[in-house]
Backbone as ProteinMPNN parsed JSONL, in Angstrom:
{"seq_chain_A": "MSEKVEIKAMENGPLLISGQATVTDTDGNVSETQGSMVALCRCGQSANKPFCDGSHKNAGFEASETLITLQSV", "coords_chain_A": {"N_chain_A": [[127.024, 116.831, 74.474], [126.688, 113.839, 76.328], [127.822, 112.887, 79.609], [130.063, 110.215, 80.24], [128.952, 107.228, 81.705], [129.937, 105.108, 84.314], [129.96, 101.848, 85.623], [130.664, 99.974, 88.414], [131.125, 96.848, 89.866], [131.252, 96.002, 93.19], [133.108, 93.802, 95.186], [131.293, 91.618, 97.17], [129.494, 93.675, 97.709], [127.831, 96.749, 96.75], [126.707, 98.019, 93.485], [128.577, 100.456, 92.044], [127.921, 103.522, 90.634], [129.231, 105.919, 88.571], [129.047, 109.179, 87.324], [126.427, 111.005, 85.57], [123.193, 109.701, 85.998], [119.952, 108.266, 85.404], [117.457, 106.967, 87.485], [114.773, 104.806, 87.506], [111.987, 103.674, 89.212], [109.761, 100.792, 89.82], [107.249, 101.87, 89.941], [107.366, 103.964, 88.251], [108.519, 106.259, 89.157], [110.97, 108.759, 88.838], [114.383, 109.467, 89.33], [117.184, 111.536, 89.411], [120.662, 110.944, 89.593], [122.635, 112.348, 92.192], [125.547, 114.279, 92.728], [128.853, 112.829, 92.303], [128.882, 110.024, 92.426], [126.931, 107.066, 92.957], [125.536, 104.388, 94.875], [124.167, 101.257, 94.169], [122.027, 98.832, 95.585], [122.782, 95.371, 95.868], [122.265, 93.254, 97.511], [119.704, 93.085, 98.448], [118.787, 93.811, 100.961], [118.704, 96.458, 101.735], [117.266, 99.294, 103.299], [116.685, 101.447, 101.861], [116.129, 100.985, 99.133], [116.391, 101.519, 95.652], [118.931, 101.999, 96.426], [122.089, 101.551, 98.087], [122.53, 100.958, 101.532], [124.449, 99.986, 103.138], [123.72, 97.605, 104.369], [124.495, 95.123, 103.428], [126.783, 94.37, 104.695], [126.146, 93.401, 107.283], [124.439, 91.417, 106.555], [125.858, 89.404, 105.488], [126.286, 89.203, 102.811], [127.484, 87.805, 99.769], [129.2, 88.175, 96.788], [130.648, 88.111, 93.621], [132.875, 90.441, 92.007], [133.166, 90.192, 89.396], [132.081, 90.423, 86.071], [130.172, 88.268, 84.242], [128.884, 88.054, 81.696], [128.064, 90.554, 79.34], [125.279, 92.142, 78.295], [123.242, 93.916, 75.981], [120.187, 95.665, 76.504]], "CA_chain_A": [[127.404, 115.449, 74.628], [126.498, 113.414, 77.707], [128.951, 112.36, 80.334], [130.164, 108.75, 80.275], [128.546, 106.587, 82.957], [130.69, 103.904, 84.588], [129.402, 101.005, 86.658], [131.683, 99.046, 88.975], [130.612, 95.914, 90.845], [132.16, 95.863, 94.326], [133.075, 92.445, 95.727], [130.452, 91.5, 98.368], [128.891, 94.956, 97.957], [126.905, 97.325, 95.787], [127.178, 98.48, 92.211], [128.888, 101.894, 92.123], [127.698, 104.218, 89.367], [129.789, 107.253, 88.51], [128.477, 109.918, 86.181], [125.006, 111.352, 85.691], [122.307, 108.606, 85.61], [118.546, 108.351, 85.794], [116.977, 105.749, 88.077], [113.306, 104.77, 87.472], [111.491, 102.532, 89.96], [108.677, 100.058, 89.174], [106.048, 102.766, 89.896], [107.617, 105.004, 87.278], [109.144, 107.45, 89.769], [112.27, 108.977, 88.24], [115.311, 110.206, 90.164], [118.514, 111.773, 88.794], [121.72, 110.799, 90.591], [123.225, 113.6, 92.677], [126.948, 114.118, 93.04], [129.66, 112.116, 91.298], [128.786, 108.588, 92.529], [125.806, 106.514, 93.713], [125.698, 102.94, 95.097], [122.936, 100.517, 94.093], [122.0, 97.647, 96.376], [122.729, 94.058, 95.225], [121.955, 92.221, 98.473], [118.243, 93.061, 98.698], [118.5, 94.126, 102.36], [118.711, 97.907, 101.997], [115.991, 99.955, 103.651], [116.615, 102.565, 100.941], [116.231, 100.425, 97.783], [117.419, 100.65, 95.104], [120.245, 102.461, 96.844], [122.795, 100.796, 99.141], [122.65, 101.615, 102.85], [125.476, 99.266, 103.903], [123.152, 96.432, 104.98], [125.183, 93.934, 102.975], [127.86, 94.026, 105.669], [125.562, 92.606, 108.364], [123.644, 90.32, 105.982], [126.761, 88.346, 105.007], [126.158, 89.093, 101.33], [128.686, 87.441, 99.035], [129.044, 88.209, 95.337], [131.882, 88.446, 92.875], [132.85, 91.704, 91.242], [133.411, 89.798, 88.021], [130.94, 90.346, 85.164], [130.299, 87.056, 83.402], [128.53, 88.472, 80.342], [127.467, 91.915, 79.23], [124.302, 92.129, 77.198], [122.434, 95.12, 75.798], [118.781, 95.431, 76.668]], "C_chain_A": [[127.275, 115.031, 76.079], [127.748, 112.802, 78.296], [128.905, 110.83, 80.314], [129.762, 108.249, 81.664], [129.35, 105.32, 83.125], [130.05, 103.163, 85.726], [130.456, 100.02, 87.115], [131.01, 98.165, 90.024], [131.639, 95.73, 91.938], [132.0, 94.448, 94.88], [132.311, 92.482, 97.045], [129.765, 92.834, 98.708], [128.052, 95.432, 96.8], [127.531, 97.544, 94.41], [127.406, 99.99, 92.369], [128.713, 102.485, 90.728], [128.284, 105.632, 89.451], [129.317, 107.932, 87.229], [127.015, 110.171, 86.412], [124.136, 110.163, 85.19], [120.911, 108.879, 86.095], [118.108, 106.986, 86.316], [115.442, 105.834, 88.07], [112.856, 103.516, 88.216], [110.292, 101.878, 89.272], [107.351, 100.856, 89.111], [106.22, 103.883, 88.906], [108.198, 106.279, 87.863], [110.589, 107.569, 89.274], [113.105, 109.862, 89.172], [116.628, 110.331, 89.397], [119.555, 111.615, 89.893], [122.268, 112.183, 90.941], [124.699, 113.336, 93.001], [127.666, 113.267, 92.003], [129.491, 110.605, 91.365], [127.524, 108.176, 93.344], [126.02, 104.998, 93.78], [124.32, 102.289, 95.051], [123.056, 99.197, 94.819], [121.962, 96.388, 95.509], [122.248, 92.97, 96.195], [120.452, 92.081, 98.771], [117.845, 93.428, 100.12], [118.39, 95.604, 102.676], [117.322, 98.411, 102.344], [115.743, 101.142, 102.71], [116.72, 102.115, 99.475], [115.745, 101.437, 96.756], [118.836, 101.056, 95.529], [120.807, 101.686, 98.034], [122.807, 101.637, 100.431], [123.671, 100.918, 103.747], [124.987, 97.971, 104.545], [123.842, 95.131, 104.586], [126.231, 93.434, 103.951], [127.316, 93.127, 106.765], [124.823, 91.394, 107.835], [124.535, 89.169, 105.516], [126.679, 88.138, 103.496], [127.497, 88.757, 100.68], [128.368, 87.457, 97.547], [130.379, 88.644, 94.753], [131.744, 89.811, 92.222], [133.049, 91.444, 89.789], [132.118, 89.734, 87.22], [131.128, 89.186, 84.238], [129.998, 87.39, 81.938], [127.954, 89.86, 80.396], [126.583, 91.888, 78.036], [123.572, 93.473, 77.179], [120.962, 94.733, 75.965], [118.02, 96.079, 75.515]], "O_chain_A": [[127.695, 115.763, 76.975], [128.608, 112.275, 77.59], [127.83, 110.233, 80.365], [130.195, 108.8, 82.676], [129.448, 104.525, 82.19], [129.632, 103.779, 86.707], [131.065, 99.319, 86.306], [130.395, 98.672, 90.962], [132.776, 95.346, 91.663], [130.88, 93.958, 95.023], [132.631, 93.274, 97.932], [129.483, 93.094, 99.877], [127.61, 94.639, 95.967], [128.717, 97.29, 94.199], [126.5, 100.71, 92.788], [129.295, 101.996, 89.76], [127.882, 106.433, 90.294], [129.21, 107.297, 86.18], [126.419, 109.621, 87.338], [124.338, 109.685, 84.073], [120.697, 109.616, 87.057], [118.354, 105.965, 85.673], [114.872, 106.806, 88.564], [113.294, 102.413, 87.889], [109.848, 102.367, 88.233], [106.461, 100.54, 88.322], [105.305, 104.687, 88.728], [108.356, 107.273, 87.154], [111.338, 106.592, 89.293], [112.622, 110.852, 89.723], [117.119, 109.364, 88.815], [119.355, 112.098, 91.008], [122.35, 113.068, 90.089], [125.04, 112.264, 93.501], [127.122, 113.015, 90.928], [129.921, 109.926, 90.433], [127.126, 108.861, 94.286], [126.602, 104.399, 92.875], [123.412, 102.69, 95.78], [124.069, 98.509, 94.694], [121.213, 96.326, 94.534], [121.866, 91.884, 95.759], [120.009, 91.057, 99.289], [116.662, 93.361, 100.454], [118.015, 95.965, 103.792], [116.329, 97.997, 101.746], [114.685, 101.767, 102.774], [117.342, 102.803, 98.666], [114.764, 102.14, 97.0], [119.818, 100.504, 95.033], [120.052, 101.222, 98.888], [123.058, 102.842, 100.413], [123.763, 101.2, 104.941], [125.771, 97.294, 105.21], [123.782, 94.147, 105.323], [126.525, 92.241, 104.023], [127.982, 92.163, 107.142], [124.596, 90.438, 108.576], [124.041, 88.091, 105.186], [126.962, 87.058, 102.979], [128.52, 89.357, 101.007], [127.401, 86.841, 97.098], [131.116, 89.439, 95.336], [130.641, 90.27, 91.925], [133.099, 92.387, 89.0], [131.164, 89.073, 87.63], [132.126, 89.11, 83.521], [130.775, 87.045, 81.047], [127.411, 90.277, 81.42], [127.025, 91.651, 76.912], [123.323, 94.079, 78.221], [120.551, 93.627, 75.615], [116.793, 95.997, 75.462]]}, "name": "protein", "num_of_chains": 1, "seq": "MSEKVEIKAMENGPLLISGQATVTDTDGNVSETQGSMVALCRCGQSANKPFCDGSHKNAGFEASETLITLQSV"}
């Protein structure tokens, strides 16, 4: 049985993913998360996309941590 993955939107920051997850980029490169948590960029300024490098702090990124709707893909 696979581990439950949890995603938490941080106010004015990244999406934090806890649990084992697979990230696939637009070129089809696949990466498995390492450790217990990974942060995904929401501001678009990270030099390490799709992962957060803290650039949102200097970019003045503002976003709510509230999810408006949740839809399955």
